[in-house]
Every structure is written in C-alpha cells, then in structure tokens.
C-alpha positions as CSV (number, residue, x, y, z in Angstrom):
1,M,121.3,122.3,107.9
2,R,119.1,121.6,104.9
3,L,121.9,119.5,103.4
4,L,122.1,117.3,106.5
5,W,118.3,116.7,106.4
6,I,118.5,115.8,102.7
7,F,121.5,113.5,103.4
8,F,119.8,111.7,106.3
9,G,116.6,111.5,104.3
10,S,118.4,110.0,101.3
11,L,120.3,107.5,103.5
12,S,117.1,106.5,105.2
13,L,115.2,106.1,102.0
14,G,118.1,104.0,100.6
15,L,117.9,101.7,103.6
16,G,114.1,101.5,103.2
17,V,114.4,100.5,99.6
18,L,117.0,98.0,100.5
19,G,114.7,96.7,103.2
20,A,112.0,96.1,100.6
21,V,114.3,93.3,99.2
22,L,116.3,92.2,102.2
23,P,114.4,90.6,105.0
24,V,116.9,91.8,107.6
25,L,116.0,95.5,107.2
26,P,112.6,97.0,107.9
27,T,111.1,99.2,105.1
28,T,108.4,101.2,106.9
29,P,110.4,103.0,109.6
30,F,113.2,104.0,107.2
31,V,110.7,105.4,104.7
32,L,108.8,107.3,107.4
33,L,112.1,108.7,108.7
34,A,113.0,109.7,105.1
35,A,109.7,111.6,104.8
36,F,110.4,113.4,108.1
37,C,113.9,114.4,107.0
38,Y,112.8,115.5,103.6
39,A,110.0,117.6,105.0
40,R,112.7,119.6,106.8
41,G,115.3,119.6,104.0
42,S,113.6,119.7,100.6
43,E,109.9,120.3,99.8
44,R,110.6,118.8,96.3
45,L,112.0,115.5,97.7
46,H,109.3,115.3,100.3
47,R,106.6,115.8,97.7
48,M,108.2,113.2,95.4
49,L,108.1,110.7,98.3
50,L,104.5,111.5,99.0
51,D,103.6,111.2,95.4
52,S,105.3,107.8,95.1
53,R,102.9,104.9,94.4
54,M,104.9,102.6,96.6
55,F,105.6,104.7,99.6
56,G,103.0,107.6,99.4
57,P,100.0,105.8,100.9
58,M,102.1,104.4,103.8
59,I,103.4,107.9,104.6
60,A,100.0,109.5,104.2
61,D,98.4,107.0,106.6
62,W,101.1,107.5,109.2
63,Q,101.0,111.3,109.0
64,A,97.2,111.6,109.1
65,E,96.3,108.8,111.5
66,G,99.5,107.3,113.0
67,A,98.3,104.1,111.2
68,I,99.9,101.2,109.5
69,S,98.0,99.2,106.9
70,R,97.0,95.6,107.6
71,R,99.2,94.4,104.7
72,A,102.3,96.3,106.0
73,R,101.7,94.9,109.5
74,Y,101.5,91.3,108.5
75,T,104.4,91.6,106.1
76,A,106.5,93.1,108.8
77,A,105.6,90.5,111.4
78,V,106.0,87.5,109.1
79,T,109.4,88.9,107.8
80,M,110.7,89.3,111.4
81,L,109.6,85.8,112.3
82,A,111.2,84.4,109.2
83,V,114.5,86.2,109.9
84,L,114.5,84.7,113.5
85,V,113.7,81.2,112.2
86,F,116.4,81.6,109.6
87,S,118.9,82.7,112.2
88,V,118.1,79.6,114.3
89,F,118.8,77.3,111.3
90,M,122.0,79.2,110.5
91,G,123.3,78.3,114.0
92,V,123.5,81.9,115.3
93,P,124.7,81.9,118.9
94,G,121.9,81.9,121.6
95,W,122.8,85.3,123.0
96,V,122.4,86.8,119.6
97,L,119.1,85.0,119.0
98,A,117.9,86.4,122.4
99,I,118.8,90.0,121.4
100,Q,117.2,89.5,118.0
101,A,114.0,88.0,119.5
102,V,113.7,90.9,122.0
103,C,114.3,93.6,119.4
104,M,112.1,92.1,116.8
105,G,109.4,91.2,119.4
106,G,109.3,94.8,120.5
107,A,109.2,96.1,116.9
108,A,106.5,93.6,116.0
109,T,104.4,94.6,119.1
110,Y,104.7,98.2,118.1
111,V,103.7,97.7,114.5
112,L,100.9,95.3,115.3
113,T,99.3,97.7,117.9
114,R,99.2,100.7,115.6
115,P,95.7,101.6,114.4
116,L,94.5,100.6,111.0
117,P,94.1,103.4,108.4
118,A,90.4,104.4,107.8
119,R,90.5,103.0,104.3
120,D,91.4,99.5,105.7
121,C,88.6,99.8,108.3
122,Q,86.1,100.8,105.5
123,R,87.1,97.7,103.5
124,S,86.5,95.5,106.5
125,S,83.1,96.9,107.2
126,R,81.9,96.4,103.6
127,S,82.9,92.7,103.7
C-alpha cells in the first residue's frame, strides 16, 4: 500500500510542478494532494516536500489553518480567467467554454473563499 501512496504522491507532485508552468493545470491542489499521499507513503518524501522553499509554506498554511495565501489566490484566479479568455480567442466550442467556466468558476470560488494564513493577516495589519 505504501508504494501506491508514493506513486500517487509522485504523480500528483509532477502534475503540480507542471501546473506551475502550464496555465491549464492548477498547482496548489496537486501539491496538497502530493503531501497527503506522501504523509501516508513515505515520511522522507513528505518531509522533503514540507522543507521545500517553493511548496513548504503553502502546505504548512493548508495543514495548520486550511488557508491559502493572498498571492496563491490571485495567481490562481487570474490564471483561470486567462485560460478562459484564451479559450474564447482560440474558438473553443460554446459547450466546452460553458463547462470550463463552471468548473473554473467553482474552483476560483473555493480558492478565493479560503481563509488567509495568519502571516498574511499580520502583514495586512502592519500596513
């Protein structure tokens, strides 16, 4: 069973890394899923992910507070909007655009309604 958790964690992390450079794939959900899988399959891989400069803070915020940083929220929302606009200009059929809009609208709503991490709130109150 451990090997399955490691496999799915690695697959998810790969998709998350790919999502960091491709606007079509989201990064955050895949990285969080990778952390979940690695926590069950390999303490070493889980620790490596938590210690990562790129993904560690995102995972820590989610695990501790169920929170998503302001920067990650806006990046996700803007990327989803850009993909939808790009799809319109590419002449994607209307029914596909409708499905895309509903799915990305739901994802954006979820991401934008998560709480901010305490560290983001502290920065706001100091300004």
